[in-house]
C-alpha positions as CSV (number, residue, x, y, z in Angstrom):
1,X,90.5,86.5,109.8
2,X,89.0,83.8,107.6
3,X,85.3,84.7,108.0
4,X,83.8,88.2,107.7
5,X,80.2,89.4,108.0
6,X,79.4,92.9,106.9
7,X,76.1,94.2,108.2
8,X,74.2,97.5,108.3
9,X,70.7,98.8,107.7
10,X,71.5,100.6,104.4
11,X,74.5,98.7,103.0
12,X,75.4,100.3,99.7
13,X,78.9,99.1,98.9
14,X,81.8,96.9,100.0
15,X,84.6,98.7,101.9
16,X,87.7,98.5,99.6
17,X,89.8,97.2,102.5
18,X,87.9,93.9,102.3
19,X,89.7,93.0,99.1
20,X,93.0,93.0,100.8
21,X,92.0,90.1,103.0
22,X,93.6,87.5,100.8
23,X,93.1,84.6,103.3
24,X,89.4,85.2,103.6
25,X,87.3,82.1,103.1
26,X,83.8,83.2,104.0
27,X,82.3,86.6,103.1
28,X,78.7,87.3,104.1
29,X,77.0,90.5,102.9
30,X,73.3,89.4,103.4
31,X,71.0,90.8,106.0
32,X,69.9,88.7,108.9
33,X,66.7,86.8,107.9
34,X,64.9,87.7,111.0
35,X,65.7,91.5,110.6
36,X,63.5,91.7,107.4
37,X,66.1,94.2,106.0
38,X,67.0,94.5,102.4
39,X,70.4,95.9,101.5
40,X,70.8,98.2,98.5
41,X,74.1,97.1,97.1
42,X,73.7,97.2,93.2
43,X,77.2,96.2,92.2
44,X,79.6,93.5,93.3
45,X,83.0,95.1,92.6
46,X,85.4,93.4,90.2
47,X,87.9,93.4,93.0
48,X,86.0,90.4,94.4
49,X,88.3,88.3,92.1
50,X,91.2,89.0,94.5
51,X,89.8,86.8,97.2
52,X,91.1,83.6,95.7
53,X,90.6,81.6,98.9
54,X,86.9,82.2,99.2
55,X,84.8,79.1,99.7
56,X,81.5,80.8,100.6
57,X,80.1,84.0,99.3
58,X,76.6,85.2,100.5
59,X,75.1,88.2,98.9
60,X,71.3,87.5,99.2
61,X,68.7,90.3,99.5
62,X,70.6,93.1,97.9
63,X,69.8,94.9,94.7
64,X,72.5,93.4,92.5
65,X,72.0,93.9,88.8
66,X,75.2,92.4,87.6
67,X,77.9,89.9,88.6
68,X,81.4,90.8,87.4
69,X,83.4,88.5,85.1
70,X,86.0,88.3,87.8
71,X,83.8,86.0,89.8
72,X,85.3,83.2,87.6
73,X,88.7,83.7,89.4
74,X,87.3,82.3,92.7
75,X,88.4,78.8,91.9
76,X,87.8,77.5,95.4
77,X,84.2,78.7,95.7
78,X,81.8,76.0,96.9
79,X,78.7,77.9,97.9
80,X,77.3,81.1,96.3
81,X,74.0,82.6,97.4
82,X,72.5,85.4,95.2
83,X,68.8,85.1,95.9
84,X,66.5,88.1,96.2
85,X,68.4,90.4,93.8
86,X,67.7,92.0,90.4
87,X,69.9,89.7,88.2
88,X,68.8,89.2,84.6
89,X,71.9,87.4,83.5
90,X,75.1,85.6,84.7
91,X,78.6,86.0,83.3
92,X,79.9,83.1,81.2
93,X,83.0,83.1,83.5
94,X,80.9,81.4,86.2
95,X,81.4,78.2,84.3
96,X,84.9,78.2,85.7
97,X,83.7,77.6,89.2
98,X,84.2,73.9,89.1
99,X,84.1,73.4,92.9
100,X,80.8,75.1,93.2
101,X,78.2,72.7,94.6
102,X,75.5,75.0,95.9
103,X,74.0,77.9,94.0
104,X,71.0,80.0,95.1
105,X,69.4,82.3,92.5
106,X,65.8,82.4,93.7
107,X,63.7,85.6,93.2
108,X,65.8,87.4,90.6
109,X,64.9,88.5,87.1
110,X,66.3,85.6,85.0
111,X,64.2,84.6,82.0
112,X,66.0,81.4,81.1
113,X,68.4,78.9,82.7
114,X,71.8,80.5,82.0
115,X,74.2,78.4,79.9
116,X,77.1,78.9,82.4
117,X,75.2,76.8,85.0
118,X,75.4,73.7,82.7
119,X,79.3,73.8,82.9
120,X,79.3,73.5,86.7
121,X,79.9,69.7,86.9
122,X,80.2,69.7,90.8
123,X,76.8,71.4,91.3
124,X,74.5,69.4,93.6
125,X,72.1,72.1,94.7
126,X,70.5,74.6,92.3
127,X,67.6,77.0,93.3
128,X,66.3,79.2,90.5
129,X,62.7,79.5,91.9
130,X,60.6,82.6,91.2
131,X,62.5,84.0,88.2
132,X,59.9,83.6,85.4
133,X,62.2,81.2,83.6
134,X,60.3,79.8,80.6
135,X,62.8,77.4,79.1
136,X,65.5,75.0,80.3
137,X,68.3,74.2,77.8
138,X,68.9,70.6,76.9
139,X,72.5,71.1,78.0
140,X,71.2,70.7,81.6
141,X,72.3,67.1,81.1
142,X,75.9,68.2,81.9
143,X,74.9,68.7,85.6
144,X,75.2,65.0,86.2
145,X,75.9,65.4,89.9
146,X,72.8,67.6,90.5
147,X,70.8,66.3,93.5
148,X,68.5,69.2,94.2
149,X,66.7,71.3,91.6
150,X,64.2,73.9,92.6
151,X,62.2,75.5,89.8
152,X,59.1,76.7,91.6
153,X,57.1,79.8,90.5
154,X,58.4,80.1,87.0
155,X,56.8,80.1,83.5
156,X,57.9,76.6,82.3
157,X,55.6,75.1,79.7
158,X,57.7,72.1,79.1
159,X,60.8,70.2,80.3
160,X,63.6,69.0,78.0
161,X,63.9,65.3,77.6
162,X,67.5,65.6,78.9
163,X,66.3,66.4,82.4
164,X,65.5,62.7,82.6
165,X,69.3,62.0,82.5
166,X,69.8,63.7,85.9
167,X,69.7,60.3,87.6
168,X,71.2,61.7,90.9
169,X,68.2,64.0,91.5
170,X,66.7,63.5,94.9
171,X,64.6,66.6,95.1
172,X,62.8,68.3,92.1
173,X,60.3,71.0,92.8
174,X,58.3,72.1,89.7
175,X,55.3,73.6,91.4
176,X,53.4,76.7,90.1
177,X,54.6,76.6,86.5
178,X,52.5,76.0,83.3
179,X,53.4,72.3,82.7
180,X,50.8,70.3,80.8
181,X,53.0,67.3,80.2
182,X,56.1,65.5,81.4
183,X,58.8,63.9,79.2
184,X,58.1,60.3,78.4
185,X,61.3,59.1,80.3
186,X,60.4,61.1,83.5
187,X,59.8,57.8,85.3
188,X,63.5,57.0,85.0
189,X,64.2,59.5,87.8
190,X,64.0,56.7,90.4
191,X,66.0,58.4,93.1
192,X,63.4,61.0,93.7
193,X,61.5,60.6,96.9
194,X,58.0,60.6,95.3
195,X,56.1,60.6,98.6
196,X,52.3,61.0,98.8
197,X,52.7,64.7,99.5
198,X,55.1,65.3,96.6
199,X,57.6,66.3,99.2
200,X,60.6,65.8,96.9
201,X,58.8,65.8,93.5
202,X,56.4,68.7,93.6
203,X,53.9,69.3,90.7
204,X,51.3,71.4,92.5
205,X,50.0,74.4,90.6
206,X,50.5,72.9,87.1
207,X,47.7,72.1,84.6
208,X,49.1,68.6,84.1
209,X,47.3,66.4,81.6
210,X,49.9,63.9,80.6
211,X,50.3,62.1,83.0
212,X,47.5,63.4,85.2
213,X,48.3,64.2,88.9
214,X,46.9,60.9,90.2
215,X,49.3,59.0,88.0
216,X,52.2,61.2,89.2
217,X,51.4,60.4,92.8
218,X,52.1,56.7,92.0
219,X,55.7,57.4,91.4
220,X,58.1,56.3,88.7
221,X,56.5,53.0,88.0
222,X,53.1,54.5,87.5
223,X,54.5,57.1,85.1
224,X,56.3,54.4,83.1
225,X,53.2,52.3,82.9
226,X,51.2,55.4,81.8
227,X,53.5,56.2,78.9
228,X,53.8,52.5,77.9
229,X,50.1,52.3,77.6
230,X,50.1,55.4,75.3
231,X,52.6,53.7,73.0
232,X,50.4,50.6,72.7
233,X,47.4,52.7,71.6
């Protein structure tokens, strides 16, 4: 009674009876990955706000165009997966989800990092890959607990200096953007696993010039030395 998975080849909507399950903790409406299906649900009903005990909500691989403001009522929500939809924005009410620590938004239609995300102080995992995001607000510094940030396949031309304040970052993927330079304090992100293969700090697919890729591969110390040398010139 506390976990429910709704499945079907052509899922279009949520049965209204679901919103009467007030003790529900996990609601999954995503197709099985191995089935290669894509559901066609375009709207998450506002009645979702009735499920106040939800801790996990999975709605990947649908055709969602909008998330209702009532999502902010799910004060116990810890994990929300919305990848592979058609979202172009997020409601400001999402900033109320202060227990949320994992948010998946990959492969939507976002064009910027939404402001509500910066209010989620408990967030530790954020995936906004493949959204054509071209800017990250400096308010990202509010995500002080963030450990994993995936920004692959976007249109980023620069990073805000405040991203260097996310000292708890362990994984940062920036591959396949348009970055030509990194912030001068980027070497302060010492908790990243720099690795020779960029396994946890990925720059591949960027036209980096400052610092060049060979300097990035040396890790934080190499980056700090590089920018220090520029200041002396």
